[in-house]
C-alpha positions as CSV (number, residue, x, y, z in Angstrom):
1,X,-0.1,0.3,0.1
2,X,1.9,3.2,-1.0
3,X,0.5,6.0,1.7
4,X,0.5,9.9,1.2
5,X,3.6,10.8,3.0
6,X,5.5,8.9,0.4
7,X,6.0,5.3,2.1
8,X,5.6,1.9,0.9
9,X,3.7,-0.1,3.6
10,X,3.5,-3.7,3.2
11,X,-0.5,-5.2,4.4
12,X,0.1,-7.0,7.5
13,X,-0.6,-10.5,7.4
14,X,-2.1,-10.6,11.2
15,X,-4.6,-8.2,9.6
16,X,-6.1,-10.8,6.7
17,X,-8.4,-12.6,9.3
18,X,-9.0,-9.0,11.0
19,X,-10.9,-6.8,9.0
20,X,-14.2,-6.9,8.3
21,X,-16.4,-5.0,5.7
22,X,-16.8,-1.5,7.0
23,X,-14.1,-1.3,9.2
24,X,-11.9,2.0,8.8
25,X,-8.2,2.0,8.6
26,X,-5.8,4.7,8.3
27,X,-2.6,5.9,9.1
28,X,-1.1,9.0,10.9
29,X,2.0,10.3,8.5
30,X,5.3,9.3,9.2
31,X,4.0,6.1,11.4
32,X,4.8,3.3,10.6
33,X,1.6,1.5,11.4
34,X,-1.7,1.1,10.3
35,X,-4.5,1.7,13.3
36,X,-7.9,-0.2,12.5
37,X,-11.4,0.6,13.8
38,X,-13.9,-2.1,13.8
39,X,-17.3,-0.8,12.8
40,X,-19.2,-2.5,15.1
41,X,-17.4,-2.6,18.3
42,X,-15.3,0.6,17.6
43,X,-12.3,-1.2,19.2
44,X,-8.9,0.5,17.8
45,X,-6.3,-1.8,17.3
46,X,-2.7,-1.1,16.0
47,X,-0.5,-3.3,13.2
48,X,3.4,-2.9,13.0
49,X,5.0,-3.2,10.0
50,X,8.2,-2.6,8.2
51,X,8.5,1.2,6.8
52,X,10.4,0.6,3.4
53,X,11.6,3.8,1.7
54,X,13.6,4.4,-1.4
55,X,17.1,5.2,-0.7
56,X,19.7,5.3,-2.8
57,X,22.9,3.7,-1.6
58,X,25.5,5.7,-0.2
59,X,28.1,4.7,-3.3
60,X,25.4,5.9,-5.9
61,X,24.8,8.8,-3.9
62,X,28.6,9.5,-4.2
63,X,28.7,9.0,-7.6
64,X,25.8,11.2,-8.0
65,X,27.4,13.8,-6.1
66,X,30.8,13.6,-7.7
67,X,29.6,14.5,-10.6
68,X,27.8,17.0,-9.6
69,X,30.7,18.4,-8.4
70,X,32.9,18.3,-12.0
71,X,29.8,18.8,-14.0
72,X,29.9,22.5,-11.6
73,X,33.5,23.0,-12.0
74,X,33.5,22.5,-16.1
75,X,30.6,24.7,-16.1
76,X,31.9,27.8,-14.7
77,X,35.3,27.0,-15.4
78,X,34.0,27.1,-19.3
79,X,31.9,30.4,-18.1
80,X,35.1,32.2,-16.4
81,X,37.2,31.6,-19.9
82,X,34.3,32.5,-22.2
83,X,33.8,35.7,-19.9
84,X,37.6,36.7,-20.6
85,X,37.3,36.3,-24.2
86,X,34.5,38.5,-24.5
87,X,36.0,40.7,-22.4
88,X,39.6,40.7,-24.3
89,X,37.7,41.1,-27.9
90,X,36.4,44.7,-26.2
91,X,39.5,45.9,-24.6
92,X,39.8,49.1,-25.9
93,X,36.1,49.6,-24.2
94,X,38.2,48.9,-20.9
95,X,41.0,51.6,-21.7
96,X,43.0,49.3,-19.2
97,X,44.1,45.6,-17.9
98,X,42.7,47.2,-14.4
99,X,39.3,47.4,-15.7
100,X,39.4,44.3,-17.5
101,X,40.1,42.7,-14.7
102,X,37.7,44.2,-12.3
103,X,35.2,44.0,-14.4
104,X,35.5,40.0,-14.7
105,X,35.7,40.0,-10.9
106,X,32.3,41.5,-11.0
107,X,30.7,39.7,-13.3
108,X,31.9,35.9,-11.5
109,X,31.4,37.6,-7.8
110,X,27.3,37.3,-8.1
111,X,27.9,33.5,-8.6
112,X,30.6,33.1,-6.1
113,X,27.8,34.7,-3.9
114,X,25.2,31.8,-5.1
115,X,27.5,29.2,-4.5
116,X,28.8,30.2,-1.0
117,X,24.7,30.8,0.2
118,X,24.4,27.1,-1.5
119,X,27.0,24.8,0.3
120,X,25.5,27.2,3.9
121,X,21.9,26.4,3.4
122,X,21.0,24.2,1.2
123,X,22.4,21.1,2.7
124,X,21.8,18.1,0.5
125,X,20.4,20.0,-2.6
126,X,23.8,22.2,-2.6
127,X,25.7,19.9,-5.3
128,X,22.4,20.2,-7.5
129,X,21.4,23.1,-7.1
130,X,25.3,24.8,-7.6
131,X,25.5,22.5,-11.1
132,X,22.3,24.1,-12.3
133,X,23.0,27.4,-11.5
134,X,26.8,26.7,-13.1
135,X,24.7,25.4,-16.4
136,X,22.4,28.8,-16.2
137,X,26.2,30.6,-16.1
138,X,27.5,28.7,-19.4
139,X,24.0,30.1,-21.3
140,X,24.9,33.3,-20.5
141,X,28.4,33.3,-21.4
142,X,27.7,30.7,-24.6
143,X,25.7,33.4,-25.5
144,X,28.4,35.7,-25.9
145,X,30.0,33.8,-28.5
146,X,29.0,35.2,-32.1
147,X,30.6,38.5,-30.4
148,X,33.6,36.4,-29.8
149,X,33.6,34.7,-32.8
150,X,32.9,37.4,-35.3
151,X,34.5,40.2,-36.3
152,X,31.1,41.1,-38.2
153,X,29.5,41.1,-34.9
154,X,31.9,43.0,-33.1
155,X,31.4,45.9,-35.9
156,X,27.7,46.4,-35.4
157,X,26.8,49.2,-33.4
158,X,26.2,48.5,-29.2
159,X,27.1,44.4,-30.0
160,X,28.9,44.7,-27.2
161,X,25.9,46.0,-24.8
162,X,23.0,44.3,-27.0
163,X,25.4,40.8,-26.4
164,X,24.9,41.6,-22.6
165,X,21.3,42.3,-22.4
166,X,20.2,39.1,-24.0
167,X,22.4,37.3,-22.0
168,X,21.2,38.4,-18.8
169,X,17.1,38.1,-19.7
170,X,18.0,34.8,-21.0
171,X,19.6,34.0,-17.6
172,X,17.5,35.0,-15.6
173,X,14.6,33.0,-16.9
174,X,16.9,30.0,-16.6
175,X,17.6,30.8,-13.4
176,X,14.0,30.6,-12.8
177,X,13.3,27.1,-14.5
178,X,16.6,26.1,-12.1
179,X,15.3,27.4,-9.0
180,X,11.7,25.4,-10.0
181,X,13.1,22.7,-10.7
182,X,15.1,22.3,-7.5
183,X,11.6,23.1,-5.8
184,X,13.3,25.5,-3.2
185,X,12.2,28.8,-2.5
186,X,11.5,31.4,-5.0
187,X,14.3,33.8,-2.5
188,X,16.9,32.1,-3.9
189,X,15.5,33.1,-7.7
190,X,14.9,36.6,-6.0
191,X,18.4,36.8,-4.6
192,X,20.0,36.5,-7.8
193,X,18.3,39.0,-9.2
194,X,18.8,41.2,-6.7
195,X,23.2,40.2,-7.2
196,X,22.7,40.8,-10.9
197,X,21.3,44.5,-10.5
198,X,24.1,45.2,-8.4
199,X,26.4,43.6,-10.5
200,X,25.4,45.6,-13.6
201,X,25.2,49.1,-11.2
202,X,29.2,48.1,-10.2
203,X,29.7,47.5,-14.2
204,X,28.1,50.5,-15.7
205,X,29.4,53.2,-12.2
206,X,32.7,51.4,-11.2
207,X,34.2,50.4,-14.7
208,X,32.8,52.3,-17.7
209,X,32.3,55.3,-15.5
210,X,28.9,56.5,-16.9
211,X,27.5,58.6,-14.9
């Protein structure tokens, strides 16, 4: 018998000879026994059974954990490489190597905040989530590749900022999807959007000094 709390309880053999038509059978969430109330006498009996939970074996857990860690590292590494390439191709807009390094650091810091928060607060879900947001980061970086690869894209008017805008909106959508997939609070999404807003402000006002 499958129950509402996700447990599977086999029907105890002792109940086979006891149940009658009209008896009430129920189970409180978290208990490992059935309660049976006789429809005539109203006497309640409890029948204990072994609880079978669907749990991954330890080797499978470790394998899945390592896979998530490796994928997360790979996604963020590739994203960092692409982002730096993008910045290098637009170096005339930065005027100095220091500004380029600062821009890259700001771009990475918002993800660093999310990684630290996940490690601190998400417990068993942390590496699955970090892997997913690493993929979100990589998707955003891949959108910058046409600017890196093709001169005609770089030479187009405002192509640098247009590429960034497309990447930002794509990452917002995919980050929201990652939060929904993990079934965690939407606070994570709005927290990242806040980090993104701060990062964009720093890029505009500190790196490019628009104001």
